C-alpha positions as a Markdown table, in Angstrom:
| # | Residue | x | y | z |
|---|---|---|---|---|
| 1 | Met | -6.9 | -4.0 | 2.7 |
| 2 | Tyr | -3.6 | -2.8 | 1.3 |
| 3 | Leu | 0.0 | -2.2 | 2.4 |
| 4 | Phe | 2.2 | 0.4 | 0.8 |
| 5 | Thr | 5.7 | -1.0 | 0.8 |
| 6 | Trp | 7.4 | 1.0 | -1.9 |
| 7 | Glu | 10.4 | 2.8 | -0.4 |
| 8 | Ser | 11.4 | 6.3 | -1.5 |
| 9 | Asn | 15.0 | 7.2 | -2.0 |
| 10 | Tyr | 14.5 | 10.8 | -0.9 |
| 11 | Leu | 17.2 | 12.0 | 1.5 |
| 12 | Gly | 19.1 | 8.7 | 1.1 |
| 13 | Gly | 16.0 | 6.6 | 1.8 |
| 14 | Leu | 15.4 | 8.2 | 5.2 |
| 15 | Phe | 11.6 | 7.9 | 5.0 |
| 16 | Lys | 11.4 | 4.5 | 3.3 |
| 17 | Ala | 7.6 | 3.7 | 3.0 |
| 18 | Gly | 6.6 | 6.2 | 5.6 |
| 19 | His | 3.2 | 7.1 | 6.8 |
| 20 | Ala | 1.1 | 9.0 | 4.2 |
| 21 | Leu | 3.7 | 8.6 | 1.4 |
| 22 | Glu | 1.0 | 6.7 | -0.6 |
| 23 | Ile | -1.1 | 9.9 | -1.0 |
| 24 | Pro | 0.8 | 11.4 | -3.9 |
| 25 | Phe | 0.6 | 8.0 | -5.6 |
| 26 | Val | -3.2 | 7.7 | -5.1 |
| 27 | Phe | -3.6 | 11.1 | -6.8 |
| 28 | Asp | -0.8 | 10.5 | -9.4 |
| 29 | Asn | 1.1 | 13.7 | -8.6 |
| 30 | Val | 4.4 | 12.2 | -7.5 |
| 31 | Asp | 6.3 | 14.9 | -9.2 |
| 32 | Asp | 4.8 | 17.5 | -6.9 |
| 33 | Met | 6.0 | 15.8 | -3.7 |
| 34 | Pro | 9.8 | 15.7 | -3.2 |
| 35 | Met | 9.4 | 12.9 | -0.6 |
| 36 | Thr | 8.6 | 10.5 | -3.4 |
| 37 | Gly | 12.3 | 10.8 | -4.5 |
| 38 | Asp | 13.5 | 10.2 | -8.0 |
| 39 | Arg | 13.1 | 6.4 | -8.5 |
| 40 | Pro | 11.9 | 6.0 | -12.1 |
| 41 | Asp | 9.4 | 3.2 | -11.1 |
| 42 | Lys | 7.4 | 5.7 | -9.0 |
| 43 | Tyr | 5.4 | 6.5 | -12.2 |
| 44 | Glu | 4.4 | 2.8 | -12.7 |
| 45 | Leu | 3.2 | 2.6 | -9.1 |
| 46 | Ala | 1.4 | 5.9 | -9.2 |
| 47 | Glu | -0.6 | 4.7 | -12.3 |
| 48 | Ala | -1.5 | 1.4 | -10.6 |
| 49 | Met | -2.6 | 3.1 | -7.4 |
| 50 | Ser | -4.5 | 6.0 | -8.9 |
| 51 | Lys | -6.4 | 3.7 | -11.3 |
| 52 | Ala | -7.3 | 1.4 | -8.3 |
| 53 | Trp | -8.7 | 4.3 | -6.3 |
| 54 | Ala | -10.6 | 5.7 | -9.3 |
| 55 | Ala | -12.0 | 2.3 | -10.1 |
| 56 | Phe | -13.1 | 1.9 | -6.5 |
| 57 | Ala | -14.7 | 5.3 | -6.4 |
| 58 | Arg | -16.5 | 4.6 | -9.6 |
| 59 | Ser | -17.7 | 1.1 | -9.0 |
| 60 | Gly | -16.8 | -0.1 | -5.5 |
| 61 | Asp | -14.2 | -2.5 | -7.0 |
| 62 | Pro | -10.5 | -1.4 | -7.2 |
| 63 | Asn | -9.6 | -3.9 | -9.8 |
| 64 | His | -8.2 | -2.8 | -13.2 |
| 65 | Pro | -5.9 | -4.4 | -15.8 |
| 66 | Gly | -2.7 | -2.8 | -14.2 |
| 67 | Ile | -2.8 | -4.8 | -11.0 |
| 68 | Pro | -3.2 | -8.4 | -10.0 |
| 69 | Gln | -6.8 | -9.6 | -9.2 |
| 70 | Trp | -7.6 | -8.1 | -5.8 |
| 71 | Glu | -10.2 | -10.1 | -3.9 |
| 72 | Pro | -12.1 | -8.5 | -1.0 |
| 73 | Tyr | -10.6 | -8.9 | 2.4 |
| 74 | Thr | -12.5 | -11.3 | 4.6 |
| 75 | Val | -11.7 | -13.0 | 7.9 |
| 76 | Asp | -11.2 | -16.3 | 6.0 |
| 77 | Asn | -9.3 | -14.8 | 3.0 |
| 78 | Arg | -7.4 | -11.7 | 4.2 |
| 79 | Ala | -6.3 | -10.8 | 0.7 |
| 80 | Thr | -4.0 | -7.8 | 0.9 |
| 81 | Met | -2.7 | -5.7 | -2.0 |
| 82 | Ile | 0.9 | -4.9 | -1.6 |
| 83 | Phe | 1.5 | -1.7 | -3.4 |
| 84 | Asp | 5.1 | -1.8 | -4.6 |
| 85 | Val | 6.7 | -2.5 | -7.9 |
| 86 | Pro | 5.5 | -4.9 | -9.0 |
| 87 | Cys | 2.1 | -4.9 | -7.1 |
| 88 | Arg | 1.1 | -8.2 | -5.7 |
| 89 | Val | -1.6 | -9.8 | -3.5 |
| 90 | Glu | -0.7 | -11.7 | -0.4 |
| 91 | Thr | -2.9 | -13.6 | 1.9 |
| 92 | Asp | -2.6 | -12.6 | 5.6 |
| 93 | Pro | 0.8 | -10.9 | 5.4 |
| 94 | Tyr | 2.8 | -10.4 | 8.6 |
| 95 | Arg | 0.7 | -13.1 | 10.3 |
| 96 | Glu | 3.6 | -14.2 | 12.5 |
| 97 | Glu | 4.1 | -10.7 | 13.8 |
| 98 | Leu | 0.4 | -10.3 | 14.5 |
| 99 | Asp | 0.3 | -13.6 | 16.3 |
| 100 | Ala | 3.1 | -12.5 | 18.6 |
| 101 | Trp | 0.6 | -10.0 | 20.2 |
| 102 | Lys | -2.0 | -12.7 | 21.0 |
| 103 | Gly | -2.7 | -13.0 | 24.7 |
| 104 | Met | -1.0 | -9.7 | 25.6 |
| 105 | Glu | -3.1 | -7.3 | 27.6 |
| 106 | Pro | -3.4 | -3.7 | 26.3 |
| 107 | Arg | -1.6 | -1.2 | 28.4 |
| 108 | Arg | -3.9 | 1.0 | 30.5 |
| 109 | Trp | -2.8 | 4.6 | 30.9 |
| 110 | Pro | -3.6 | 6.4 | 34.1 |
Protein backbone atom coordinates (compact mmCIF):
# COMPACT_ATOMS: atom_id res chain seq x y z
CA MET A 1 0.00 0.00 0.00
CA TYR A 2 1.31 3.44 -0.82
CA LEU A 3 0.21 7.05 -0.98
CA PHE A 4 1.80 9.57 -3.31
CA THR A 5 1.71 12.90 -1.46
CA TRP A 6 4.48 14.89 -3.18
CA GLU A 7 2.97 18.08 -4.60
CA SER A 8 4.02 19.45 -7.96
CA ASN A 9 4.51 23.20 -8.33
CA TYR A 10 3.41 23.10 -11.99
CA LEU A 11 1.04 25.97 -12.87
CA GLY A 12 1.39 27.41 -9.40
CA GLY A 13 0.68 24.11 -7.67
CA LEU A 14 -2.72 23.68 -9.36
CA PHE A 15 -2.48 19.87 -9.55
CA LYS A 16 -0.81 19.21 -6.19
CA ALA A 17 -0.40 15.39 -5.87
CA GLY A 18 -3.00 14.68 -8.53
CA HIS A 19 -4.18 11.34 -9.84
CA ALA A 20 -1.52 9.54 -11.92
CA LEU A 21 1.20 12.10 -11.16
CA GLU A 22 3.24 9.25 -9.67
CA ILE A 23 3.65 7.53 -13.05
CA PRO A 24 6.62 9.61 -14.31
CA PHE A 25 8.26 9.04 -10.92
CA VAL A 26 7.82 5.28 -11.17
CA PHE A 27 9.53 5.28 -14.57
CA ASP A 28 12.09 7.95 -13.56
CA ASN A 29 11.26 10.23 -16.48
CA VAL A 30 10.12 13.32 -14.60
CA ASP A 31 11.85 15.65 -17.07
CA ASP A 32 9.58 14.37 -19.85
CA MET A 33 6.38 15.35 -18.03
CA PRO A 34 5.84 19.08 -17.48
CA MET A 35 3.23 18.36 -14.77
CA THR A 36 6.04 17.29 -12.43
CA GLY A 37 7.06 20.96 -12.21
CA ASP A 38 10.54 22.15 -11.44
CA ARG A 39 11.06 21.31 -7.77
CA PRO A 40 14.63 20.01 -7.50
CA ASP A 41 13.63 17.26 -5.05
CA LYS A 42 11.61 15.50 -7.75
CA TYR A 43 14.77 13.62 -8.79
CA GLU A 44 15.26 12.22 -5.30
CA LEU A 45 11.68 10.96 -5.25
CA ALA A 46 11.89 9.56 -8.79
CA GLU A 47 14.95 7.54 -7.82
CA ALA A 48 13.29 6.18 -4.67
CA MET A 49 10.08 5.25 -6.47
CA SER A 50 11.63 3.77 -9.59
CA LYS A 51 13.97 1.62 -7.53
CA ALA A 52 11.04 0.42 -5.41
CA TRP A 53 9.05 -0.61 -8.49
CA ALA A 54 12.07 -2.29 -10.06
CA ALA A 55 12.84 -4.17 -6.83
CA PHE A 56 9.23 -5.29 -6.57
CA ALA A 57 9.17 -6.47 -10.20
CA ARG A 58 12.43 -8.31 -9.70
CA SER A 59 11.77 -9.99 -6.35
CA GLY A 60 8.26 -9.21 -5.08
CA ASP A 61 9.79 -6.97 -2.41
CA PRO A 62 9.93 -3.18 -3.01
CA ASN A 63 12.55 -2.51 -0.36
CA HIS A 64 15.89 -1.00 -1.29
CA PRO A 65 18.44 1.16 0.57
CA GLY A 66 16.85 4.45 -0.61
CA ILE A 67 13.59 4.08 1.31
CA PRO A 68 12.57 3.20 4.88
CA GLN A 69 11.80 -0.46 5.60
CA TRP A 70 8.44 -1.12 3.95
CA GLU A 71 6.55 -3.94 5.62
CA PRO A 72 3.74 -5.74 3.80
CA TYR A 73 0.26 -4.30 4.32
CA THR A 74 -1.93 -6.52 6.49
CA VAL A 75 -5.24 -5.98 8.24
CA ASP A 76 -3.37 -5.81 11.55
CA ASN A 77 -0.36 -3.74 10.40
CA ARG A 78 -1.61 -1.48 7.55
CA ALA A 79 1.92 -0.27 6.78
CA THR A 80 1.69 2.38 4.06
CA MET A 81 4.63 3.95 2.23
CA ILE A 82 4.18 7.69 1.91
CA PHE A 83 5.99 8.69 -1.27
CA ASP A 84 7.16 12.23 -0.63
CA VAL A 85 10.48 13.84 0.22
CA PRO A 86 11.49 12.27 2.45
CA CYS A 87 9.67 8.96 2.01
CA ARG A 88 8.26 7.53 5.21
CA VAL A 89 6.12 4.63 6.40
CA GLU A 90 2.94 5.26 8.37
CA THR A 91 0.64 2.75 9.97
CA ASP A 92 -2.99 3.18 8.96
CA PRO A 93 -2.80 6.78 7.71
CA TYR A 94 -6.06 8.75 7.52
CA ARG A 95 -7.76 6.29 9.89
CA GLU A 96 -9.99 9.04 11.32
CA GLU A 97 -11.26 9.97 7.86
CA LEU A 98 -11.96 6.33 7.01
CA ASP A 99 -13.74 5.77 10.33
CA ALA A 100 -16.08 8.65 9.52
CA TRP A 101 -17.60 6.47 6.77
CA LYS A 102 -18.43 3.58 9.10
CA GLY A 103 -22.13 2.80 9.23
CA MET A 104 -23.00 4.87 6.17
CA GLU A 105 -25.01 3.11 3.53
CA PRO A 106 -23.68 3.32 -0.03
CA ARG A 107 -25.80 5.39 -2.36
CA ARG A 108 -27.85 3.36 -4.78
CA TRP A 109 -28.18 4.87 -8.23
CA PRO A 110 -31.39 4.24 -10.19
